[in-house]
Residue frames as a rotation matrix with the C-alpha (Angstrom) as fourth column:
MET 1
0.950 -0.310 0.025 138.25
0.228 0.640 -0.734 17.03
0.212 0.703 0.679 128.98
LYS 2
0.321 -0.921 -0.221 141.98
0.619 0.027 0.785 16.63
-0.717 -0.388 0.579 129.29
ASN 3
0.637 -0.193 -0.746 143.97
-0.563 -0.778 -0.280 19.26
-0.526 0.598 -0.604 127.51
SER 4
0.846 -0.223 -0.483 146.14
-0.357 0.435 -0.826 18.11
0.395 0.872 0.289 124.63
SER 5
-0.130 -0.991 0.012 149.46
-0.674 0.079 -0.735 17.93
0.728 -0.104 -0.678 126.47
THR 6
-0.269 0.107 0.957 147.95
-0.870 0.400 -0.289 16.08
-0.414 -0.910 -0.015 129.45
PHE 7
0.779 0.609 0.147 146.26
-0.461 0.716 -0.524 13.61
-0.425 0.340 0.839 127.13
ARG 8
0.594 -0.619 -0.514 149.46
-0.473 0.248 -0.845 13.08
0.651 0.745 -0.146 125.15
LYS 9
-0.391 -0.794 0.465 151.47
-0.851 0.119 -0.512 12.32
0.351 -0.595 -0.723 128.30
SER 10
-0.211 0.385 0.898 148.92
-0.715 0.566 -0.411 9.78
-0.667 -0.729 0.156 129.50
SER 11
0.577 0.481 -0.660 148.45
-0.814 0.401 -0.419 7.98
0.063 0.779 0.623 126.18
LEU 12
0.641 -0.304 0.705 149.45
-0.043 0.903 0.428 4.33
-0.766 -0.305 0.566 126.19
PHE 13
0.766 -0.333 0.550 150.87
0.639 0.295 -0.711 4.71
0.074 0.896 0.439 122.70
ASN 14
0.711 -0.526 0.466 152.91
-0.388 -0.847 -0.365 7.76
0.586 0.079 -0.806 123.66
ASN 15
0.306 -0.563 0.768 154.53
-0.915 0.047 0.400 5.69
-0.261 -0.825 -0.501 126.42
LEU 16
0.838 0.040 0.545 154.95
0.052 0.987 -0.151 2.49
-0.544 0.155 0.825 124.37
THR 17
-0.169 -0.937 -0.305 158.42
-0.531 -0.174 0.829 1.71
-0.830 0.302 -0.468 123.05
THR 18
0.183 0.213 -0.960 158.80
-0.978 0.142 -0.155 0.41
0.103 0.967 0.234 119.54
ASP 19
-0.799 -0.494 -0.344 160.01
-0.443 0.869 -0.221 -2.90
0.408 -0.024 -0.913 121.00
GLN 20
-0.779 0.546 0.309 156.60
-0.117 0.357 -0.927 -3.36
-0.616 -0.758 -0.214 122.63
LEU 21
-0.567 0.567 -0.598 154.58
-0.798 -0.196 0.570 -3.77
0.206 0.800 0.563 119.42
ASN 22
-0.552 0.326 -0.768 153.56
0.045 0.931 0.363 -7.29
0.833 0.166 -0.529 120.42
ASN 23
-0.917 0.273 -0.292 151.96
0.299 -0.016 -0.954 -5.97
-0.266 -0.962 -0.067 123.64
ILE 24
-0.742 0.630 -0.228 149.16
-0.668 -0.725 0.171 -4.29
-0.058 0.279 0.959 121.66
PRO 25
-0.294 0.704 -0.646 147.13
-0.383 0.532 0.755 -7.50
0.875 0.470 0.113 120.97
THR 26
-0.831 -0.119 -0.544 147.06
0.352 0.645 -0.679 -8.46
0.431 -0.755 -0.494 124.65
LYS 27
0.215 0.935 -0.282 144.01
0.776 0.012 0.630 -8.40
0.592 -0.355 -0.723 126.89
ASP 28
0.042 -0.283 -0.958 145.92
0.886 -0.433 0.166 -6.20
-0.462 -0.856 0.232 129.35
PHE 29
-0.907 -0.419 -0.042 146.67
0.341 -0.790 0.509 -3.55
-0.247 0.447 0.860 126.71
PHE 30
-0.476 0.815 0.331 143.06
0.383 -0.147 0.912 -3.52
0.792 0.560 -0.242 125.49
GLN 31
0.353 0.630 -0.692 141.77
0.896 -0.015 0.444 -3.12
0.269 -0.777 -0.569 129.04
LYS 32
-0.332 -0.551 -0.765 144.19
0.706 -0.684 0.186 -0.23
-0.626 -0.479 0.616 129.64
MET 33
-0.939 0.031 0.342 143.02
0.253 -0.609 0.751 1.47
0.232 0.792 0.564 126.43
VAL 34
-0.042 0.999 0.015 139.39
0.554 0.011 0.833 1.13
0.832 0.043 -0.554 127.51
LYS 35
0.304 0.131 -0.944 140.11
0.945 -0.163 0.282 2.33
-0.117 -0.978 -0.173 131.05
ALA 36
-0.686 -0.683 -0.252 142.10
0.635 -0.731 0.251 5.33
-0.356 0.012 0.935 129.80
SER 37
-0.898 0.380 0.224 139.07
-0.121 -0.700 0.703 6.66
0.424 0.604 0.675 127.96
GLU 38
-0.524 0.716 -0.461 136.38
0.801 0.598 0.018 5.43
0.289 -0.360 -0.887 130.38
LYS 39
-0.394 0.368 -0.842 135.53
0.537 -0.651 -0.536 8.78
-0.746 -0.663 0.059 131.99
LEU 40
-0.787 0.067 -0.614 135.20
-0.456 -0.733 0.505 10.54
-0.416 0.677 0.607 128.66
ASN 41
-0.847 0.473 -0.243 132.94
0.089 0.577 0.812 7.80
0.524 0.666 -0.531 127.34
LYS 42
-0.442 0.705 -0.554 130.56
0.883 0.234 -0.407 8.14
-0.158 -0.669 -0.726 130.28
LEU 43
-0.160 0.336 -0.928 130.15
0.148 -0.921 -0.359 11.82
-0.976 -0.195 0.097 129.53
GLY 44
-0.886 -0.451 0.107 130.52
0.159 -0.080 0.984 11.41
-0.436 0.889 0.143 125.79
VAL 45
-0.422 0.788 0.448 126.90
0.881 0.240 0.408 10.96
0.214 0.566 -0.796 124.79
GLU 46
0.514 0.656 -0.552 125.64
0.780 -0.626 -0.018 13.94
-0.357 -0.421 -0.834 126.76
LEU 47
-0.098 -0.632 -0.769 128.56
0.073 -0.775 0.627 16.13
-0.993 0.006 0.122 125.75
ALA 48
-0.865 -0.192 0.463 128.13
0.441 0.148 0.885 15.13
-0.239 0.970 -0.043 122.11
ARG 49
0.086 0.971 0.225 124.48
0.991 -0.107 0.081 16.18
0.103 0.216 -0.971 122.29
GLU 50
0.560 0.064 -0.826 125.50
0.404 -0.892 0.204 19.54
-0.724 -0.448 -0.525 123.73
ALA 51
-0.479 -0.864 -0.157 128.22
0.216 -0.289 0.933 19.90
-0.851 0.413 0.324 121.11
LEU 52
-0.313 0.453 0.835 125.58
0.950 0.148 0.276 19.89
0.002 0.879 -0.477 118.39
TYR 53
0.720 0.660 0.214 124.47
0.636 -0.751 0.179 23.27
0.279 0.008 -0.960 119.72
ASN 54
0.799 -0.527 -0.291 127.85
-0.162 -0.653 0.740 24.54
-0.580 -0.544 -0.607 120.85
PRO 55
0.893 -0.432 -0.124 130.44
-0.081 0.117 -0.990 24.97
0.442 0.894 0.070 118.07
GLU 56
0.130 -0.890 0.437 133.29
-0.909 -0.283 -0.306 25.47
0.396 -0.357 -0.846 120.54
LEU 57
0.122 -0.012 0.992 132.53
-0.684 0.724 0.093 22.21
-0.720 -0.690 0.080 122.33
LEU 58
0.946 0.242 0.216 132.18
0.000 0.665 -0.747 20.44
-0.324 0.707 0.629 118.98
GLN 59
0.608 -0.787 -0.102 135.62
-0.457 -0.242 -0.856 21.70
0.650 0.567 -0.507 117.99
GLU 60
-0.050 -0.602 0.797 137.05
-0.990 0.133 0.038 20.41
-0.129 -0.787 -0.603 121.28
PHE 61
0.558 0.320 0.766 135.64
-0.259 0.944 -0.205 16.96
-0.788 -0.084 0.610 120.50
ARG 62
0.980 -0.199 -0.017 137.22
0.029 0.228 -0.973 17.07
0.197 0.953 0.229 117.07
ASN 63
0.301 -0.918 0.260 140.54
-0.801 -0.391 -0.454 18.22
0.518 -0.072 -0.852 118.51
PHE 64
0.102 -0.198 0.975 140.49
-0.804 0.561 0.198 15.38
-0.586 -0.804 -0.102 121.05
TYR 65
0.829 0.285 0.481 139.74
0.025 0.840 -0.541 12.82
-0.559 0.461 0.690 118.34
HIS 66
0.842 -0.537 -0.043 142.49
-0.140 -0.141 -0.980 14.13
0.520 0.832 -0.194 116.05
GLU 67
0.139 -0.810 0.570 145.00
-0.972 -0.222 -0.079 14.21
0.191 -0.543 -0.818 118.90
GLU 68
0.330 0.039 0.943 144.26
-0.489 0.862 0.135 10.59
-0.808 -0.505 0.304 119.77
VAL 69
0.960 0.017 0.280 144.67
0.228 0.538 -0.812 9.52
-0.164 0.843 0.513 116.13
ASP 70
0.644 -0.758 0.101 147.90
-0.497 -0.515 -0.698 11.55
0.582 0.399 -0.709 115.86
ILE 71
0.165 -0.589 0.791 149.43
-0.936 0.158 0.313 9.90
-0.310 -0.793 -0.525 118.94
VAL 72
0.492 0.071 0.868 148.77
-0.026 0.997 -0.067 6.39
-0.870 0.011 0.492 117.65
ALA 73
0.975 -0.127 0.184 149.89
0.189 0.034 -0.981 7.32
0.118 0.991 0.057 114.12
GLU 74
0.495 -0.840 0.223 153.14
-0.813 -0.538 -0.224 8.79
0.308 -0.071 -0.949 115.50
TYR 75
0.211 -0.378 0.902 153.87
-0.582 0.693 0.426 5.49
-0.785 -0.615 -0.074 117.24
PHE 76
0.639 0.089 0.764 153.46
0.408 0.803 -0.434 3.57
-0.652 0.589 0.477 113.99
GLN 77
0.917 -0.397 0.039 155.50
-0.201 -0.544 -0.814 6.15
0.345 0.739 -0.579 112.09
LYS 78
0.252 -0.850 0.463 158.37
-0.927 -0.075 0.367 5.45
-0.277 -0.522 -0.807 114.51
LEU 79
0.281 -0.089 0.955 158.03
-0.039 0.994 0.104 1.75
-0.959 -0.067 0.276 113.67
VAL 80
0.935 0.036 0.353 158.23
0.351 0.065 -0.934 2.58
-0.056 0.997 0.048 109.95
ASP 81
0.730 -0.671 0.127 161.24
-0.609 -0.724 -0.323 4.86
0.308 0.158 -0.938 110.52
GLU 82
0.045 -0.714 0.699 163.04
-0.849 0.341 0.403 2.14
-0.526 -0.612 -0.591 112.50
GLY 83
-0.421 -0.198 -0.885 162.31
-0.800 0.540 0.260 -0.47
0.426 0.818 -0.387 109.82
LYS 84
-0.855 0.113 0.506 160.23
-0.290 0.705 -0.647 -2.59
-0.430 -0.700 -0.570 112.20
ILE 85
0.148 0.891 0.430 157.19
0.312 0.370 -0.875 -2.53
-0.938 0.264 -0.223 109.93
LYS 86
-0.008 -0.133 0.991 156.78
0.984 0.178 0.031 -2.25
-0.180 0.975 0.129 106.17
PRO 87
-0.811 -0.439 -0.386 157.75
0.389 -0.898 0.205 1.14
-0.436 0.016 0.900 104.73
ASP 88
-0.795 0.557 0.241 154.50
0.006 -0.390 0.921 1.44
0.607 0.733 0.307 102.77
THR 89
-0.309 0.673 -0.672 152.43
0.943 0.307 -0.127 1.20
0.121 -0.673 -0.730 105.97
ASP 90
-0.207 0.352 0.913 150.08
0.055 -0.927 0.370 4.16
0.977 0.127 0.172 106.41
PRO 91
-0.900 -0.250 -0.357 150.38
0.340 0.109 -0.934 5.03
0.272 -0.962 -0.013 110.14
ARG 92
-0.716 0.689 0.112 147.15
-0.681 -0.656 -0.325 7.03
-0.150 -0.309 0.939 110.15
GLU 93
0.016 0.708 -0.706 145.21
-0.676 0.528 0.514 4.15
0.737 0.469 0.487 108.59
ILE 94
-0.401 -0.240 -0.884 146.56
0.388 0.830 -0.401 1.80
0.830 -0.504 -0.240 111.29
ALA 95
-1.000 0.019 -0.001 145.67
-0.008 -0.486 -0.874 4.33
-0.017 -0.874 0.486 114.00
LEU 96
-0.379 0.922 -0.076 142.11
-0.915 -0.362 0.177 4.69
0.135 0.136 0.981 112.73
THR 97
0.005 0.346 -0.938 141.73
-0.272 0.903 0.331 0.90
0.962 0.253 0.099 112.56
ILE 98
-0.667 -0.343 -0.662 142.95
0.486 0.473 -0.735 0.35
0.565 -0.811 -0.149 116.12
LEU 99
-0.955 0.296 0.028 140.88
-0.227 -0.663 -0.713 3.17
-0.193 -0.688 0.700 117.61
ALA 100
-0.209 0.919 -0.336 137.74
-0.892 -0.038 0.451 2.15
0.401 0.393 0.827 115.73
LEU 101
-0.120 0.104 -0.987 138.17
0.078 0.992 0.095 -1.44
0.990 -0.066 -0.127 116.89
ARG 102
-0.905 -0.245 -0.348 138.69
0.362 -0.010 -0.932 -0.32
0.224 -0.970 0.098 120.48
SER 103
-0.754 0.654 0.064 135.61
-0.641 -0.710 -0.291 1.87
-0.145 -0.261 0.954 120.36
GLY 104
-0.047 0.770 -0.636 133.48
-0.741 0.400 0.539 -0.82
0.670 0.497 0.552 118.78
LEU 105
-0.208 -0.094 -0.974 134.57
0.292 0.944 -0.153 -3.63
0.934 -0.316 -0.169 121.08
ARG 106
-0.974 -0.152 0.166 134.30
-0.091 -0.407 -0.909 -1.44
0.205 -0.901 0.383 124.18
GLY 107
-0.286 0.951 0.121 130.53
-0.933 -0.305 0.190 -1.42
0.218 -0.058 0.974 123.73
PHE 108
0.300 0.383 -0.874 130.47
-0.306 0.906 0.293 -5.20
0.904 0.180 0.389 123.80
LEU 109
-0.744 -0.641 -0.187 132.35
-0.020 0.301 -0.953 -5.40
0.668 -0.706 -0.237 127.11
GLU 110
-0.768 0.502 0.398 129.20
-0.582 -0.287 -0.760 -4.41
-0.267 -0.816 0.513 128.97
SER 111
0.204 0.958 -0.203 126.72
-0.959 0.154 -0.237 -6.33
-0.196 0.244 0.950 126.83
GLU 112
0.061 -0.255 -0.965 128.64
-0.537 0.806 -0.247 -9.46
0.841 0.534 -0.088 125.86
LYS 113
0.905 0.355 0.236 128.11
-0.391 0.471 0.791 -12.29
0.169 -0.808 0.565 128.34
ASN 114
0.703 -0.711 0.031 131.57
0.670 0.676 0.307 -13.67
-0.239 -0.195 0.951 127.71
GLU 115
0.768 -0.452 -0.454 134.28
-0.363 -0.891 0.273 -11.03
-0.528 -0.045 -0.848 128.12
LYS 116
-0.134 -0.854 0.503 136.83
0.078 0.497 0.864 -13.50
-0.988 0.155 0.000 126.76
THR 117
0.280 0.323 0.904 135.10
0.895 0.252 -0.367 -13.35
-0.347 0.912 -0.218 123.37
VAL 118
0.996 0.074 -0.048 135.68
0.058 -0.961 -0.270 -9.59
-0.066 0.266 -0.962 123.21
HIS 119
0.378 -0.925 -0.036 139.35
-0.564 -0.261 0.783 -9.97
-0.734 -0.276 -0.621 124.10
ASP 120
-0.119 -0.380 0.917 139.76
0.462 0.797 0.390 -12.80
-0.879 0.470 0.080 121.60
ALA 121
0.705 0.427 0.566 138.25
0.701 -0.295 -0.649 -10.59
-0.110 0.855 -0.508 118.87
TRP 122
0.859 -0.462 -0.219 140.72
-0.419 -0.882 0.217 -7.81
-0.293 -0.095 -0.951 119.78
LYS 123
0.036 -0.909 0.415 143.64
-0.295 0.387 0.873 -10.24
-0.955 -0.154 -0.255 119.69
LEU 124
0.172 0.108 0.979 142.55
0.733 0.651 -0.200 -11.74
-0.659 0.752 0.033 116.36
VAL 125
0.893 0.248 0.375 142.25
0.443 -0.628 -0.640 -8.43
0.077 0.737 -0.671 114.53
ILE 126
0.767 -0.637 -0.076 145.33
-0.574 -0.734 0.362 -6.77
-0.286 -0.234 -0.929 116.03
ARG 127
0.019 -0.778 0.628 147.54
-0.050 0.627 0.777 -9.81
-0.999 -0.046 -0.027 115.47
SER 128
0.367 0.187 0.911 146.34
0.847 0.338 -0.411 -9.97
-0.385 0.922 -0.034 111.85
LEU 129
0.996 0.013 0.083 147.05
0.041 -0.936 -0.349 -6.26
0.073 0.351 -0.933 111.44
ILE 130
0.462 -0.884 0.079 150.55
-0.607 -0.250 0.754 -6.59
-0.647 -0.396 -0.652 112.90
ALA 131
0.030 -0.427 0.904 151.28
0.403 0.833 0.380 -9.63
-0.915 0.353 0.197 110.72
LYS 132
0.682 0.332 0.652 150.23
0.721 -0.151 -0.677 -7.68
-0.126 0.931 -0.342 107.62
ILE 133
0.942 -0.269 0.200 152.48
-0.208 -0.937 -0.281 -4.69
0.263 0.223 -0.939 108.34
SER 134
0.612 -0.742 0.275 155.49
-0.245 0.153 0.957 -6.50
-0.752 -0.653 -0.088 109.85
ASN 135
0.242 -0.666 -0.706 158.72
-0.964 -0.080 -0.255 -6.91
0.114 0.742 -0.661 107.93
């Protein structure tokens, strides 16, 4: 697994400017999010099984998850601070929503016959989310 600082530097959200909020619903952004976590996902099931018997590995999984949520939440906190989204927006709630959607839709990329449907679902939910939190 990547260590925390390496992961933080490579995160799409860490490198996204606050003016690029409208890039998030795009097919390209979704594909980059999926690709960025592709290697971990391939090992994820087997490592998760091992983590059940290895408390240190389990803690590493938890740390990775929390770091990913923190990075996305920090991006949305910047948007709140700059007045680009509503001040009552909960950045952590938005982060959890985006990451859960990514994780859920990623599974359909391999099983869904029409990849466009997956990207359209991403766009629909993320655009709705952005519309709800935008000033």
